[in-house]
C-alpha positions as CSV (number, residue, x, y, z in Angstrom):
1,X,266.4,53.1,-71.6
2,X,269.2,51.2,-69.7
3,X,270.4,48.0,-71.4
4,X,268.9,45.0,-69.4
5,X,271.3,42.5,-68.4
6,X,271.2,39.0,-70.0
7,X,272.8,36.3,-67.4
8,X,274.0,33.7,-69.5
9,X,274.2,30.4,-67.6
10,X,276.2,27.0,-69.0
11,X,278.5,24.6,-68.0
12,X,277.6,22.5,-65.2
13,X,278.3,18.8,-64.1
14,X,276.7,17.3,-67.2
15,X,278.4,15.4,-69.7
16,X,277.1,17.7,-72.2
17,X,279.4,20.4,-70.3
18,X,281.7,21.6,-73.2
19,X,279.0,21.8,-75.7
20,X,277.3,24.1,-73.3
21,X,280.2,26.2,-73.8
22,X,279.5,26.6,-77.5
23,X,276.1,27.1,-77.0
24,X,276.9,29.8,-74.7
25,X,279.7,31.6,-76.3
26,X,277.2,31.8,-79.3
27,X,274.6,33.4,-77.8
28,X,276.7,36.2,-76.4
29,X,278.5,36.8,-79.9
30,X,275.1,37.0,-81.1
31,X,273.3,39.0,-79.1
32,X,272.0,42.5,-79.6
33,X,275.0,44.5,-78.0
34,X,273.0,48.0,-78.6
35,X,270.2,46.5,-76.7
36,X,271.5,44.0,-73.7
37,X,274.4,43.9,-71.7
38,X,275.5,39.9,-71.6
39,X,277.1,38.4,-68.6
40,X,278.4,34.8,-68.6
41,X,278.2,32.9,-65.4
42,X,280.2,29.7,-66.0
43,X,279.4,26.6,-63.5
44,X,282.5,24.5,-63.7
45,X,282.4,20.8,-63.5
46,X,282.6,20.6,-59.7
47,X,279.7,23.0,-59.4
48,X,281.6,26.5,-58.7
49,X,279.8,29.5,-60.1
50,X,282.3,32.3,-61.9
51,X,281.8,35.3,-64.3
52,X,284.5,37.5,-66.0
53,X,285.6,39.0,-69.3
54,X,287.9,35.9,-69.4
55,X,285.2,33.4,-70.1
56,X,284.5,35.2,-73.2
57,X,288.0,34.2,-74.6
58,X,287.5,30.8,-76.1
59,X,291.3,29.9,-75.6
60,X,290.6,30.2,-71.8
61,X,288.6,26.7,-71.4
62,X,289.6,24.8,-69.5
63,X,291.2,27.8,-67.9
64,X,294.1,27.7,-66.2
65,X,294.5,28.6,-62.5
66,X,296.3,31.8,-63.5
67,X,293.1,32.3,-65.6
68,X,290.8,31.5,-62.6
69,X,292.5,34.1,-60.3
70,X,291.1,37.2,-62.5
71,X,287.7,35.6,-62.2
72,X,284.8,36.4,-59.8
73,X,283.3,33.8,-57.8
74,X,279.6,34.0,-57.8
75,X,277.4,33.6,-54.7
76,X,273.9,33.8,-53.9
77,X,271.5,34.8,-50.8
78,X,268.0,35.3,-50.1
79,X,267.2,39.1,-50.5
80,X,265.1,41.3,-48.1
81,X,262.0,40.5,-50.1
82,X,262.7,37.3,-50.1
83,X,263.9,36.7,-53.5
84,X,267.5,35.2,-54.4
85,X,270.2,38.0,-55.1
86,X,273.7,37.4,-57.1
87,X,276.8,38.5,-55.5
88,X,280.5,38.5,-57.1
89,X,282.9,37.2,-54.0
90,X,285.1,39.5,-52.2
91,X,288.1,41.0,-53.7
92,X,290.5,41.1,-50.1
93,X,289.2,40.9,-46.8
94,X,288.0,44.9,-46.2
95,X,286.3,45.0,-50.1
96,X,282.4,45.1,-50.2
97,X,280.9,42.0,-52.3
98,X,279.3,43.4,-55.6
99,X,275.7,42.8,-56.0
100,X,275.1,41.7,-59.6
101,X,271.9,42.7,-61.7
102,X,270.0,40.4,-63.6
103,X,267.2,41.2,-65.5
104,X,266.7,38.0,-67.3
105,X,268.3,34.1,-67.1
106,X,269.1,32.8,-70.5
107,X,270.4,29.2,-69.7
108,X,272.4,27.4,-72.2
109,X,272.9,24.1,-70.7
110,X,272.6,20.7,-72.2
111,X,271.9,18.0,-70.0
112,X,272.1,17.9,-66.1
113,X,270.2,19.6,-63.8
114,X,270.6,23.2,-66.5
115,X,268.1,21.4,-68.8
116,X,265.8,18.8,-66.9
117,X,263.8,21.5,-64.8
118,X,266.1,22.0,-61.9
119,X,267.8,25.5,-62.8
120,X,264.1,26.7,-64.5
121,X,262.6,25.6,-60.7
122,X,265.3,27.6,-59.3
123,X,264.8,30.8,-61.4
124,X,261.0,30.6,-60.6
125,X,262.1,30.6,-56.7
126,X,264.4,33.6,-57.2
127,X,261.5,35.3,-59.1
128,X,264.0,35.9,-62.1
129,X,262.2,35.6,-65.9
130,X,264.3,33.0,-67.9
131,X,264.4,32.0,-71.6
132,X,263.0,28.5,-72.4
133,X,260.8,26.1,-71.5
134,X,259.1,26.4,-68.1
135,X,260.0,23.9,-65.4
136,X,257.3,21.4,-66.2
137,X,258.3,20.9,-69.8
138,X,262.0,21.1,-69.4
139,X,261.6,17.7,-66.6
140,X,259.2,16.3,-69.3
141,X,261.3,16.7,-72.5
142,X,264.4,15.7,-70.5
143,X,263.5,12.5,-69.6
144,X,262.8,10.3,-73.2
145,X,260.9,8.0,-71.4
146,X,258.4,10.1,-69.5
147,X,258.1,12.0,-73.4
148,X,257.3,8.8,-75.2
149,X,254.5,7.9,-72.4
150,X,252.7,11.3,-72.9
151,X,253.4,11.4,-76.4
152,X,252.1,7.9,-76.7
153,X,248.9,9.0,-74.7
154,X,248.5,11.7,-77.8
155,X,248.8,8.9,-80.3
156,X,251.9,10.6,-81.9
157,X,253.9,8.3,-83.7
158,X,256.8,7.1,-81.7
159,X,258.9,3.6,-81.5
160,X,258.1,0.9,-78.8
161,X,260.9,1.2,-75.5
162,X,261.7,-0.8,-72.9
163,X,263.2,1.2,-70.2
164,X,266.2,0.0,-67.8
165,X,266.7,1.6,-64.4
166,X,270.1,1.4,-62.2
167,X,268.5,0.7,-59.2
168,X,266.5,-2.5,-60.5
169,X,269.3,-4.9,-61.8
170,X,266.9,-7.8,-62.1
171,X,265.7,-6.1,-65.1
172,X,269.1,-6.9,-66.8
173,X,268.9,-10.7,-65.4
174,X,265.5,-11.4,-67.2
175,X,266.2,-8.9,-70.1
176,X,265.7,-11.7,-72.6
177,X,262.1,-12.3,-71.0
178,X,261.5,-8.6,-70.8
179,X,262.6,-8.0,-74.6
180,X,260.1,-10.6,-75.7
181,X,257.3,-9.2,-73.2
182,X,258.2,-5.7,-75.2
183,X,258.2,-7.5,-78.8
184,X,261.6,-6.3,-79.2
185,X,264.0,-8.4,-81.8
186,X,267.9,-7.7,-82.4
187,X,269.5,-5.4,-83.6
188,X,268.5,-2.9,-80.6
189,X,269.5,0.6,-80.1
190,X,270.6,1.2,-76.2
191,X,270.8,4.8,-74.9
192,X,270.6,7.1,-71.9
193,X,267.1,8.4,-70.8
194,X,268.7,11.8,-70.0
195,X,271.4,12.8,-72.1
196,X,271.3,14.5,-75.2
197,X,274.3,15.3,-78.1
198,X,274.1,11.3,-78.9
199,X,276.0,10.4,-75.8
200,X,276.4,6.8,-75.5
201,X,274.4,5.7,-77.8
202,X,274.6,2.0,-78.9
203,X,273.9,-0.4,-81.6
204,X,273.4,-4.2,-80.1
205,X,273.0,-7.4,-82.2
206,X,272.7,-9.7,-79.4
207,X,272.1,-10.2,-75.9
208,X,275.6,-9.9,-74.9
209,X,276.4,-7.0,-77.0
210,X,272.9,-5.1,-75.2
211,X,274.3,-6.0,-71.3
212,X,277.3,-4.5,-72.3
213,X,276.1,-1.2,-73.5
214,X,273.4,-1.0,-70.4
215,X,276.3,-1.3,-68.0
216,X,278.1,1.4,-69.5
217,X,275.3,3.5,-70.1
218,X,274.0,3.3,-66.5
219,X,277.3,4.4,-65.5
220,X,276.5,8.0,-67.1
221,X,272.8,7.7,-66.6
222,X,270.3,6.1,-63.8
223,X,268.1,5.1,-66.5
224,X,268.6,3.6,-70.1
225,X,266.3,3.2,-73.0
226,X,266.0,0.0,-75.3
227,X,264.2,0.5,-79.1
228,X,264.3,-1.1,-82.0
229,X,267.5,-0.1,-84.6
230,X,266.0,1.4,-87.8
231,X,267.2,0.0,-91.0
232,X,268.5,2.4,-93.6
233,X,268.4,4.9,-91.0
234,X,268.2,8.9,-91.6
235,X,267.3,11.4,-89.2
236,X,265.2,14.3,-89.8
237,X,265.1,17.8,-87.1
238,X,263.2,20.4,-86.6
239,X,262.8,23.3,-84.4
240,X,259.8,24.6,-83.3
241,X,258.9,27.9,-81.2
242,X,256.2,30.4,-80.8
243,X,258.1,33.0,-79.7
244,X,257.8,35.0,-82.7
245,X,253.7,36.1,-82.7
246,X,252.0,33.4,-80.1
247,X,251.3,31.1,-82.9
248,X,253.3,28.1,-83.0
249,X,256.1,27.9,-86.5
250,X,258.7,25.6,-87.5
251,X,262.3,26.2,-88.8
252,X,263.5,24.3,-92.0
253,X,264.1,20.4,-91.7
254,X,267.6,19.7,-91.8
255,X,269.1,15.8,-92.1
256,X,272.2,15.2,-90.3
257,X,274.9,13.7,-92.4
258,X,276.7,10.8,-90.3
259,X,279.6,8.4,-90.6
260,X,278.2,5.5,-88.9
261,X,274.6,3.8,-88.5
262,X,273.4,6.3,-86.7
263,X,274.4,10.0,-85.6
264,X,276.9,9.9,-83.0
265,X,278.7,12.7,-80.8
266,X,281.4,13.2,-83.4
267,X,279.2,13.7,-86.1
268,X,277.4,16.5,-84.2
269,X,280.3,18.1,-82.3
270,X,283.6,17.0,-83.2
271,X,283.6,16.7,-87.3
272,X,287.3,15.2,-87.3
273,X,288.6,17.4,-85.0
274,X,289.1,17.6,-81.0
275,X,286.4,19.6,-79.3
276,X,288.9,22.1,-77.3
277,X,289.8,23.1,-80.9
278,X,286.4,23.8,-81.5
279,X,286.6,26.1,-78.8
280,X,288.6,28.6,-80.9
281,X,285.7,28.8,-84.1
282,X,283.4,31.6,-84.6
283,X,279.5,31.6,-83.3
284,X,278.7,30.7,-86.7
285,X,280.1,26.9,-86.1
286,X,280.0,24.4,-83.6
287,X,276.9,22.6,-84.0
288,X,275.9,24.6,-86.8
289,X,279.7,23.5,-88.7
290,X,278.3,19.6,-88.1
291,X,277.4,18.0,-91.6
292,X,273.7,18.9,-92.5
293,X,271.7,18.3,-95.4
294,X,269.2,21.7,-94.8
295,X,265.7,21.5,-96.8
296,X,266.4,18.0,-97.7
297,X,264.2,16.2,-100.3
298,X,261.1,14.8,-99.1
299,X,257.7,14.0,-100.2
300,X,254.8,16.6,-99.4
301,X,253.2,13.9,-97.0
302,X,256.5,13.3,-95.1
303,X,257.4,17.1,-95.0
304,X,253.6,17.5,-93.4
305,X,253.9,14.5,-90.9
306,X,257.2,16.0,-89.4
307,X,255.7,19.6,-89.2
308,X,252.4,18.6,-87.9
309,X,253.7,16.1,-85.4
310,X,256.5,18.5,-84.2
311,X,253.7,21.1,-83.6
312,X,251.4,19.1,-82.0
313,X,254.4,17.6,-79.8
314,X,255.4,21.2,-78.9
315,X,251.8,22.5,-77.7
316,X,250.9,19.2,-75.9
317,X,253.4,20.4,-72.9
318,X,252.1,24.1,-73.6
319,X,255.8,24.8,-74.9
320,X,258.0,27.8,-74.8
321,X,261.5,28.7,-76.0
322,X,263.2,27.1,-79.2
323,X,263.3,23.3,-78.6
324,X,264.5,21.1,-81.3
325,X,262.6,17.9,-82.4
326,X,264.3,14.9,-83.8
327,X,262.8,12.0,-86.0
328,X,263.8,9.0,-87.3
329,X,263.2,7.7,-90.5
330,X,263.6,4.3,-92.9
331,X,264.9,5.7,-96.2
332,X,263.7,3.2,-98.2
333,X,260.6,2.7,-96.7
334,X,259.9,6.6,-95.6
335,X,258.4,5.5,-92.5
336,X,258.9,8.3,-89.8
337,X,259.2,8.2,-85.8
338,X,259.1,11.2,-83.9
339,X,262.5,10.1,-81.9
340,X,263.2,12.9,-79.0
341,X,262.7,16.7,-78.0
342,X,265.5,18.8,-77.0
343,X,264.8,21.2,-74.7
344,X,267.8,23.5,-75.2
345,X,269.5,22.4,-78.9
346,X,272.9,22.5,-79.6
347,X,273.5,26.3,-80.9
348,X,269.6,26.6,-80.0
349,X,269.3,25.2,-83.6
350,X,269.5,29.0,-84.8
351,X,271.2,27.7,-88.6
352,X,267.3,26.1,-89.0
353,X,265.5,29.3,-88.9
354,X,268.4,30.9,-91.2
355,X,267.9,28.4,-93.8
356,X,264.1,28.6,-93.5
357,X,262.8,29.5,-97.3
358,X,259.6,31.4,-95.8
359,X,260.9,34.4,-93.5
360,X,264.4,33.5,-92.7
361,X,265.2,34.5,-89.1
362,X,268.8,35.5,-88.3
363,X,270.6,34.3,-84.8
364,X,270.4,37.5,-83.2
365,X,266.5,38.6,-84.6
366,X,265.7,34.8,-82.8
367,X,267.5,35.8,-79.5
368,X,265.1,39.3,-79.3
369,X,262.1,37.0,-79.6
370,X,263.2,34.4,-77.3
371,X,264.0,37.6,-74.3
372,X,260.8,39.1,-75.6
373,X,258.7,36.2,-74.7
374,X,260.7,35.3,-71.4
375,X,259.7,38.7,-70.3
376,X,256.0,37.7,-71.4
377,X,256.0,34.4,-69.4
378,X,257.2,36.3,-66.1
379,X,254.8,38.7,-66.2
380,X,251.9,36.1,-66.6
381,X,253.3,33.9,-63.9
382,X,253.9,37.3,-61.7
383,X,250.8,36.7,-59.3
384,X,251.5,38.3,-55.7
385,X,249.7,38.3,-52.5
386,X,247.9,41.1,-53.6
387,X,246.4,39.5,-56.9
388,X,245.4,36.6,-55.3
389,X,243.7,38.3,-52.5
390,X,241.5,40.7,-55.5
391,X,241.3,37.0,-57.6
392,X,240.0,35.0,-54.7
393,X,237.3,38.3,-53.6
394,X,236.0,38.1,-56.8
395,X,235.6,34.3,-57.2
396,X,234.9,33.8,-54.0
397,X,233.0,36.7,-52.6
398,X,232.0,34.7,-49.7
399,X,235.7,34.0,-48.1
400,X,238.7,36.0,-47.6
401,X,242.5,34.8,-47.7
């Protein structure tokens, strides 16, 4: 059978742009080349779409004008059957634009419109099967406030929070009153509601520090969250999926190691190096090269809590893909709270599946399962007009479409 073409979409305007490059290149290297053709589609920070073999060479990021001339720009148009088609730009005035054949979209974005449901909705509109969470899941999981509200309704243990939005500056003016109303006392943690990778996370000790932190966060995001700062903080992460056999399964648990009191962007991605140098490493590194303690020593109660809570949070939104669910804990008391759900985790959290004690899964196997799940989701949701007409006739024979 001919190979299917998997288009890996990455980059974008998000502050996590560079981390997305790492994840995409890792996916391309781990993809089973005996079964699939990998098509990189890179979206630069200006929003232009590109493809070409030069994108597979790490040292080309961020590419020069010379490299860019060797790339093909991508554009889209509405086809005859009303779906969206992808084309390479013309090489010359007299050349013909080449149509790209794409069987499946693999979004490898972190943050921004690539992870928040916009791209997923675009794929559904384009009738293009795609990997990862469905549009509603991606939208919910991307916003920490919305996620918390839903989890709270399901009685899942989370920290209390106060949401501050950019278009409501009176909140900052009345911050002391709002903190008292929400029973929040210093020290407090402030972070963006719609960003990941520990970007712009602040520990604050007083009102003045908190206001400065909020102003910095609201330059990057339209919403900020204030939460209690956990003393003796330790973090635990676990990945969840049902891509293997339709049943919800979990990966190994990790405890990321950190230099400061909270896990920073540097702890996750830089690891005492700059990100441009990280682009030269093999696919087994990147996010996976960060210092971490895999399968940390936990009590049976703590392990059970993390696994059961992660499965419940995944099930609430009818999750797909392979999100990573992060927890905060007090090292001394052992108390644990669910912190956030990462719809598209750095490196897809593949190292967590490889470290699983019972039935470890390598990265290529994980990708194969995610692709199979995406195709099943596409088939399940591919109801055309005739399907709807037949369904309506069976349920309501007195009516007709």
